[in-house]
Steps between C-alpha positions, in 0.01 A plus 500: 500500500835504315736790463465695176818525295353786298514872565169629636327181388551585132587199285808534280507518123692216337697447182587153374800464270756244386876525506483535122331839558826627652788653311824307486606140453321187626644402839696822548502751785415870464199432277251788500122475508297809411164510676184595313374731774709814544329596828658220706577593859807391694305219668537235232538128563687299236470123459708276275337159445293561814796589725489851645817692423666754728559853378869598475601135543320337207382804303502878488217723389498836326196727505515768234217718377491318165547142622579267786760232449630204697861391456560144615825440687432125491504299176166492317416231245258570214255232621477629858175660612520850648227657709514858621243622755487871569284783625416802288 
C-alpha cells in the first residue's frame, strides 16, 4: 500500500486556471491569481504546466477572510496551465 499524500485521507479540492486568469502582463513575474474558494487552508499545492512549485521560492500565498490569492514569483505566461490543490 502506498503512502497517502493527503491529510487524514481526505482528497484535496482543485482549481484549474490559465495564466490569462492572473493579473498582470503575459510572461511577467508578480502576477496574482485569486482563488474561487475563500476557505483555502495553508496546505495548498501549486502546479504550473504540471510542475509543482515551491512556496516562497516560486510563489507566495495570502489567506484573507474575503479571498485567497497566489502571487507568482516566477514568470507566468497566459497560455500556461495552473492547478491549485488545497484542503478546506
